[in-house]
N, C-alpha and C positions, 0 to 999 in steps of 0.2 A: 602616472601612479594611481592605483586604484582608490576609490573613496573609502574611508574607513566604516565600518558596519555599525550602525547605530539603531537600527530597529527594535522597537519595544513591541512586545507581545502583548496586546491590551485586549484580551477576548471580550471583557465586558463593554469595551466602548465599541469594537468592531462588529457585534453582533446586531447593534442596532440599525447598520445598514441592509441586514440580510432579513429582516422580517418583514417582507412584502406579504400582501394579501395571498399571493399565488404560493409562496412557500410555506405559510402558515396553514394553508389548506392542505397540502401534501404531507405536512408535519401530522396534520389531524388524521389523516386517512392512514398514515403508517402506523400510528399509534394505535388506531383502531383494529388493524391487521395484527399488530403484535399481540394484543390481548388475546387474540385466538389461537397463538402459538400452543399453547397447552392442550386444545382440542387436538391440534395437528399431531403432537407428540405421543398422543394416546393412540394413535392408529397402528397399524400392524408394523411389529419391529422389524420384520423381514423387509417389508417395503421400504422403510426408512433406512435400513442397513444398504439396500440397492442403491438409494438415492445419495447417501453419503460416497459409497464407492465411486458412483458414475460422476458426481461432482468433484471428487478428488483428482480423477483423470482430465476432466474438463477444465478444472481452474488450473492445474499445473500446466498442460498444454497450452491454453491460452495466453496466460501470464507471460510465457516465455516466447511465445510466439509474436507477440506484440514487440517485443525486443529484438526479432529477427533470430530466434533460437529454435530451431526445428529437429524434429525427426518423424519417423514414420508413426502412424497410429498404433500398429502393432507393437513397436518398441516402446512407445508412450506407456502404453497400458501395463507392458511387462516391467517398465523402471518403476512406474508408480505403486504396482504391487510386489515390487521387490522380487520379481522372478528373473531380473536379469540385471548384470553389472553393465555401468556405462563404458561405451566404446570410443567415445570422441568427447570434444571439450562441450559440444552443445549438450549432450547427454549427463555429462557430470555436472552442469549447471541445472539441468531439468531434475537429476536426482538430489541436488541441494535444496532446490525448491521444493521438494516433495517433503523432504525432511522437515524443514521450517513449518511448512503447511501442516502437516500431521501435528507437530509440536503444539501449534496455536489450537488446533481442533481440540486437543487433549488437555491442555493445562492453560488454558486463557486466563483462567481466573487468577492465575500465580504468575503471569507476565505483565509486569508493570512498563510502560513506555518511557524508561529512563535512558539516558545516555548509553550506560554501560550493557544494559539489556540489548538496546538496539544494536550496538556493536556485536554483541555476541550472536543475535539473530542474524546479522550479516555474515559473520565468520562461518555460522552454520550453513548459509547460502551457498558459500564457495568450499565446503568441506569436503566435497569429491573433485574439486579442482586442483589440477598440478599447478605449482608456481602460484599457490592461492594469495588472493589480496583480501581476502575477507576480515574484517574485524576492525580494520584500520581507516581513519578518515583520510579523505583525500590528500595528496602530498603536492598536487598542483592544481591551479585554477582550472575550472571547467567551464564549458559554454553549452548552453542548450540550443542546438541548432535545427533549422528545418532547410529540406531541400525543394526547391520548385520545379516546375513542369520541365524546364531546360537543365536541369541537374545542377543548378548554382546553390551553395549552401550561403545561409544568412544566419547570424545570431539572433534567435528568438527570444532570450533570456539570459541575463549574465547573473550567476549565482553568487553566493557570499564567497570571497576569497578563501583559499586554502587556509591560510594562517589565522583566520576568524572563524573558523568552521566549529571547533571545539566549544569557545565562547559563546556562539550561535546556538549550538544545540543544548547547551546546558540552559541558556536562558529561554529557548522553547520549551524544553520539558518541564522547567519548573514552573513557568506561566501556564502551561497546559494542566499539569498536577493541580495547581491551585484552582483553577476554574472547573476541573472536573470535581474535586471534592468539595467545592461550595456548592456544586448542583444546582445552580442559577441558570445557567445555559442549557437549552436543550442538548443533549449528548449527539443528536442526529446532526445537529449543526456544528457542535464544537469538534467532531471527528474530522470534517472535510476541511475545516478551519486549519485544524492541525497539520493535515495532509498537505495542504496547499503550501504551509510555511517549511514543510520538510522538503518538499519537491524545490521550493525556491532557495532554501540552502544547498540542497543537492550535495549531502556530506561525504559522499562515497566517489571515488575515481570511476566504480562501474556497479550496476545493480541497484540504483535508485529507484527507477519505475517498479521493479518488481518489490522491492521493499515497501515502497508505498501501498502497494496492492495488499501485502501481508499485512502490514500495520493498520490499514482499512479494516480488515477482517478482524482483527486483534481487537481493535477498538470497539467496532459492533458487537462483538461476543461480549465484551466487558459490559457493555451497556445493555445486555439483553437481547440483542437481535442476532438470532442464531440462524437465520435464513441461509447464509452463505455456506454452512455445512451441508445443506440438501440441496441449493441451486446454485450453480457457479456465477460469482458475482464478477470473477474475471472474464468470464466468457461474455457476460453481457456488455462489459466494457470493450472487449475485442470487437463486438458486432458494432458498437457505436464509437469507434475508434476516432474517426474524424471530429465529430462534436465534442467527444472527450477532450481530446488536446485543442480544441477552438475554446472551449470552456476554461481549461487550464491557462491559456494565455490571455483571455480577457482577465481572468481573475487575477493573474500576476501583474498585470499593468499597475504601475506606481507603487509595486511592493516595497522598493528600496527607499 
């Protein structure tokens, strides 16, 4: 029988273990660059529009490729620019990602990461998919698995059981909102802490990875870091996928 979920999301306590000299130095550097955003935004608007369009295509393609969802570059560009309708399941999921990404780009100030909103974003992610599963928490326990060089799979992490998912998400979002509003913890650290907890809960049957990247972008926007609108963060994650998953695994150790 699975152990009852008892985790408490105490961000004020957890942050103490993260403030290493290296991380503090990185935070300082990022804050300095954030201060130059206004100068960047005053640049030629045509150039910025081009960057937005390119980043939209790159982000949609990269985040889906990470999950094994592919289409051709030509079809990807057509789908993101809404010049084509999806032809298959992969393209349906790509189109759904495009919709949520555009929504976050345009309305991030009004999108609060609470359970009902997160479920709505997940529903939108599957809005083009037939037999859609979007918007509902998982109805069966899931396992985060990895495959070795010989093709053998093993459980890398056991997420929260399905029957405890709603309570876990309620607790997570409430604790996160409290910490965000208190504004004591640097939001550059609070954001990945929330994303790690979200992934450890793994609240949906499918789409958790893509949702985590969309939520990352949303929270960075809400914290005033808008670089993801012009430079594809999802593509950067794709390029460092191995170390990205290694960091997730190391961070999830002892989570339960």
